[in-house]
Structures are given as structure tokens and as C-alpha cells.
N, C-alpha and C positions, 0 to 999 in steps of 0.2 A: 471759400466763403459758404456759410451755411444758409439755410432757407430763410430764417429770420432776418439776417442782414440783407439778403437779396430783396425780400419783400419791403423792408424799411427804405432801402435805396430807391425802389420803384415808386413807393408812396411819397417820397420826397421829390419825385419829379425828375430824377436823374436818368437821362436817355441811356447811359452806358449800362445801367442796372437793368433797364428793360430789355436791352440787347442780350445781356447775360442770361436773364430769365428765359428769353426765347432760345438761345443757343443751348442752354442746359435741357430744355424739354421739347424742343421742336421735332427732333427725330422720332421720339416715341409717340408723340402726339400725331405726327404724319401717318405713321403706321396704323394707328387707331382710326383716323380719318379715312385712309384707304379701305378699311374694312367695310365702312358704311357707304362710301361713294361709288359711283359707277365707273369713274375713270380718275386719273391722276389730276386733272384739271379741277374736277369737283372736289377732290381731296384737299387740294391747295386752298380753294375758296372756303371750305368748312374750317380748315385750320386757321386761316387768316381771321375769319369771323369769330372763331374760338378764342384766339389770343386777344382779340380786341375785347371780348367779354371778360377774359381773365384780368386784363388791365383795369377795366371798369369796376369789377367786383373785388379787386384786391383787398380793399379796405374791409370787406366782410369776412375775410379768412381769419378764424379764431385760433389758429395754432393748435387746434385739437385734431389729432389724426395726421395722416399724410398730406403734405402739400402737393405731392404729384398726384395723389389720389383725388384731391379737390380739383385740380386742373383737368384731370381725366374726366371727371364727372361733368364738368362744363363742356368739354369737348364732345362727349356723347350727346349731351343735350342740344348742342349746337348742331350736331350732325343730324339728329332727329328733326329739329325745326327745318333744316335745309331740305330733308327728305319730305316732310309734310307739304312744303311749299311746291316742291317739284315732282311729287310722285302722284300716282293714281291710286286711290283707295282700293281699286280691284287687285292690286298687287297682294293684298292681304285677304283674299277671298277664303271662305270657310268651306272648303270641299270635304269630301268623305275622308274619314281617317285612313291612314296608311299602316299596314302592319310592318313592324320592324322585323328584319331577318338577320340572323347571325352571319357575320363575314368571317372568312378564315384570317387568321392572324398574319399569315405571310404577306398578305397585301398591305397590311398596316406596317409591318416591321420593315418592309422593303421601300417605303415611302419617306422622304425626308420632310422636314417642316415647311420648306419652300413649296414643294409640290402640294402638300395638304392645304396651304394657304391659297394656292391657285385654284384648287378644287372648291374651296369655300367661296372664292371670288366668282366662280362660275354659277353659283346658286342664283336662281331668279331673285330679284331684288327683294321682295317680301320676305322670302325664306331666309335670305342672308341676313337681313336686319334683325329678325327674331333670334336666329342662331347666334349672331354676335352678342346681342343683348343677354341671352340666357347662358350660353355655354362660356363665352369669353369674359363678359362684363359681370356675370353672376346675378342678374336681376331675376326676380320670381315672375311668374306669368301675370299675376294681378298688377305688378309693377309695369310690366311691358304693355299690358292692355291699356293701362292709363296713359303711358307715354305716347303710344301709337294711336290712341283713340279707337281701339278695336275691342272686340270681346275677348275674354280670357280664353274661351274655347278656340277662337281664332288663333291666338298665340300658340296654344298647345298644338293645334293642327299644323300651323306653319313650321313649327319645330320638328314634328313628326316627318313632315314632307321633306324638310331640309335634310334630316337624318337619312331618310329613304334615298333621296337623290345622292347623298354622299355614299351610302352603301352600294348603290348601283355603280357609281363611278369607281369605287374601290374594287368591286367585283370585276369590272372591265379592265381595270389596271392589273389586277391579279392575273387575268387571262393573258394580258400582254407580257407580264413578267414571267409567267410559267414556261 
């Protein structure tokens, strides 16, 4: 079944189509939600709220672009709303800039995707949010600043700090692997 048929079935109020939509996209969206959440339970809450928004806004999808991308955007915005409600603005403090240092490629080549995602999940929450939005979702700093209601320089600073944190973690990992 293609996306158009799935959407039409959902719009006609058929529960089995809503279930198919959920089954088709829930695994990918849960991974997305985990990247923003502090724990699995928060990710589940974000995803549930996100799918409720998807179903409510389904009539606004114009079949231009990717349906999965449209759902993804709703999930990201849902996650950010959740974070705004539950987070402290100090998580996005604008501290001094951090110099990036080159890391040896052996540390990167010896780490797998799961280990790298675990390192990203260990980032302080403000760093992690900006890192996910910029690096993984592809938003620009001015967009991140608008979404998180922070300054553009704060977004840049958070990204630099996240990268520095990851560089240090990779250096530490390199020492362990050597």
C-alpha cells in the first residue's frame, strides 16, 4: 500500500489504516524521539503525542515531498515542545567558545554506530538537542534559535561544546582502544 492510500484510509476514519500508519513509521520515529528525550519513557511520551498530532494534521499533508519527512518534522517539533515544557533554559547557557581539536581517525574507525549514538546520548541535554537539530536533522542555527527560543550564538556555542565533548570522549575511547 502506498502513502496516498494509507493517508486516504486514515482520513476516512478507518482504525486499521491508522494502525498501519503507526506500524510503518513508529520504529523510525521512536529512534528520533530517543535522540531528544532523556530516557525511554520520555521518548514514548513524545512519540505518542507526535502521532496524535500526525493524525490530527493529516488533512494538511499536500502530497508534496516525503510523507515520512512530514511526519519526522512533526515529531521533531513535538519533541521540542516537550523539552520546552520540561527543561530549564539554563541548559542552553551561552558560555565561552570552545576550540575544536583534531582527533585521530583510529578512534572514529574503531567505533560503531551504536557506540557513537550512545556518546551522543551522554551529551548534556542542551548540547544534545542542538547537536541533533543541526547535525542529524539539518536545521540551520537561525532555525534552531527560533525553535528553542535562544540566541543564534547560543546555538553555535552549544554545537561547539557538543563537538568538543564528543571529541574528548573519542580521545578517551582511543586511549582505551590503543
